[in-house]
N, C-alpha and C positions, 0 to 999 in steps of 0.2 A: 504494500500500500504506500501512499504518498506520506512522507514526513515533512512538515513545514518548519522553516526557520524564519522568524520575524526579525527584521533588521531595522532599527531606527537610526538614522544618520543625524548626528549632532542635535539631539533633542535639547530644548532650552528650558523646559519646565518639568520638574519632578512629577507634577500632577499628570502630565501627558503620559509619562512612563507607566504610572499607576493605572490610568484608565485603559491604556492599550493592553496591559497585563490582564486586567479584568475581562476585557473583551476576548482575549485569547482563552482564558479559563472557561468562558461561556461556551466556546466551540471546541474544547478539547485540545488546545494547543499549549505548549509549555516551553518551547525553545526560543528565548528572547535574547537578541544580541544588540548591543549598542556600539555605535562608531563615534568616538570622541564626544561623549555627552558634555553639554555645557552646564550641567547641573549635577548636584549630588542627591541621590535618592534618600529622602528623610521621612519624618512622620507624615507630612502632608501627602507625599506621593504614595506611601504605604496605605494611608487611609483610603485614597481613591482606588487602590488595588483591591479592596474588599477581601474576598476569600482567595485571591490569587497570590497570597504571600509566598507560596512555593515557587511560583513563576518568577517573582521578584528576587527570591533568594538565589536562584540559579542563573541570573543574568550573566552573560559573557560580554566583556568589553574588548574592543579592537582599536588599533591606532589608525586604521585605514579601511575604506570600503572594500578594497581588493582583498585584504586579510579576512574580512567578514564573509566574503563570498567563497572562500576556499572550501572545497569539499562538497559543493553543491552540484547537482545534476542540471539544475535549471534555476535561473535567477530572473525575477520579475520586478522591474522598477515601476513605482506608482507615480502618476502625475495628473494634475487637474488641467494641464494645458495641452490641448491638441494643436498640431501644426497644420496649417493650410498651405505650406510651402512644399512642393513635390520633392525637393531635394533633402528635406529634413526627415530622414528615415527614423530617427530616434523617437520622435514624438508622434508615432502612428500607433496608438495603443489599441488593445483589445479591451473588452469589458470583463468584469469579474465573472459573469455567467459564461462568457466564451472561454475564459481560462479554465473554469470548472469542467466544461465539456471536453476541452483539450486534454485535461489531466485524467479524465475518466479511464479506468483500466490501465493506469500507469503505476509504476513503483519507483521510488527514489526520493532524494532530498531536494525540496524546492524552497528557494528563498523568496520572500516577499519583502521588498525594500521600501521603506517610507522615508521621506525627507523632512526637512526642518518645518516647524509649525507655521512659520510665516512665508517661506519661499520655496519649500519643497526640495526636490532634487535638481541639480544643474544638468545641462546637456552632457557634460563630461561624465557625471556620475551615472546618468541613464545609459550612456554608451557602454558602460562596464557591465550592464545587465543584458541578458539574452533577449528580453522582450519587455514591452511596457504595457501598463494597464491604467485605465481611468474609469471612474464612475460617471455615467452619462447624466450629469445634472443639467439643469436649465442653463442656457447661455448667459442669462442675466447675472447669475452668481454660481460659478462652477466649482469654487473651492469649498470643500467640506472640512469640518473640524477633524483633526488627526484621528482621534479615537472613534469618531462616528464613521469615518471612511474605513478604518480598520475593521470595525464590527460588520459593516456591509460586506466587505471582501471576505472575511472569515466565514460568514454565513453562506455565501455563494460557493466558496471552496468546499465547505463541509457537505453541502447538498450535492455538488458535482462529483466529489471523489468518494462518496460513501461506499460505492461498490468497487473501489479500485482493486486490481489484481496484482500479480507479480510480474507484469510486463515492464522490465527494467528500462528506465530512461538512460540515454547515452550520457557518459561522463563528460565533464568539461574538457578533459584531455583529448578525448576522441573528437569532440566538436572543434577544438583548436587545430587538430590535425587535418580535418576536413577543410577548414578555412585556409590552412597553409598550402595544401595541395591545390586548392582552387586559385589562390593568389599566384602561386608559382606558374600554374598553367596559363592564367590570364596574362601574366608578365611575358612568358615565352611566346605567346601568340601576338604580342605587340600592343597590348592594351596600355594606355597611358597610366602613370602612377596615380593621378587623382581619380580616374575612372575605376582603377583597380580597387582603391580604398572604398569607393562608393559601392562597388560590387560586393566586396567582402562584408560591408556593413549590412547590405540588403540581404545577403545570404544568411548572415547570422540571425537577422530578424526572422527569416523563414524557418530556420532551425528552432528558434525559440518559440515562435507561435505554433509550431506543429508539435512541440514536445517530443522530438524525434526519439524513437526507441534505440536501444543499444544495437539490436540486430540490424535495423535499417542503416544506422550510422556506420556499422562495420562494412556493409556492402558498399556504401558510398565512399568510404575511405579507400577501399581497394580500387574502385572504378576511377576515382580521381588520381590515385597514385599512378595507375597505368597511363592515364592521359598525360600526367606531368612528365613521367619518364619518357614517353613516346615523343613528346614535344622537345624535351631536352636532348634526346639522342638525335632527333632529326636536325636540330640546330647544330649539334657537334659535327654531324656528318657533313653538313653544308659548309661549316667553317673549316674542317680539316680534310674533307674529301675521303675520309676513311671511316670504317665502322668503329664505334666506341663501345666499350664494355659498360653495361649497366651496373652501377654501384649498388651495393646492398642497401635497402631501406632500413630504417631503424627497426630493432628487434620487436619493439612494442607494436609497430605497424603490422609486421608479419603475424604477430599473435592475433591481432584483430582480423586479419585476412583469413586466418584459419577458421574463424567463426562463421564465415559466409557459406552459402550453399549454391547460389545462382551462377557465380562467375567461374569459368573454367580456369585451371592453372595455366600459366604461360611460362615456357622455358626459354631463357635467353642464353645464347652461346656467344 
């Protein structure tokens, strides 16, 4: 089943931490992480936490968002701001209900990241997440109170993942390998650096929004590895006029390749 990690980035008020912990307790969540909190949890925050004192007692603090995201299979950044600019792929969020449907019949650790009470997450912070999420409030006033937003999201995720199975999500390492092979292939094909970065960001969003399974990701890794190697060898032959020997790919990639079933083995001499 899905295990959730709730991440609060630089919360300014201890009351916010307490209210979020209480909402977590309401929906069976217990894994709360803080990134560089601007406050110290005291009596006021604990009072707002109600019967979620065990959640508050087990808080994990981090020095950076990158550190807080380590070990996750999928990370979701929350935002109240949609983008109407086509090139801003970061702020193209799904709704909590859509995320719940995506995670149905999945297994793994999913992080839900909330930003500061006043300003939320920055574009840079959202870009560190696999996908983004927003609550579709009315356009006149889109920003919700932090704990209210958290409660809505937790409710939808509980409903959507109630019947989750053991269909394991792809790890962050596998997804990074997919993006690396994709970027290498795009570069070898002549795609400009700026366009390559945009392609990588777009593909990461696709992986995040689909909550790609480990099995699917393994097949994709192998297919993109072969494409990357073929393009590299073709370029080397063109540059040298002679056949080049294909170097061994990382052992971890070979291990993932062994997990596939659809692609035939290729022998290079």
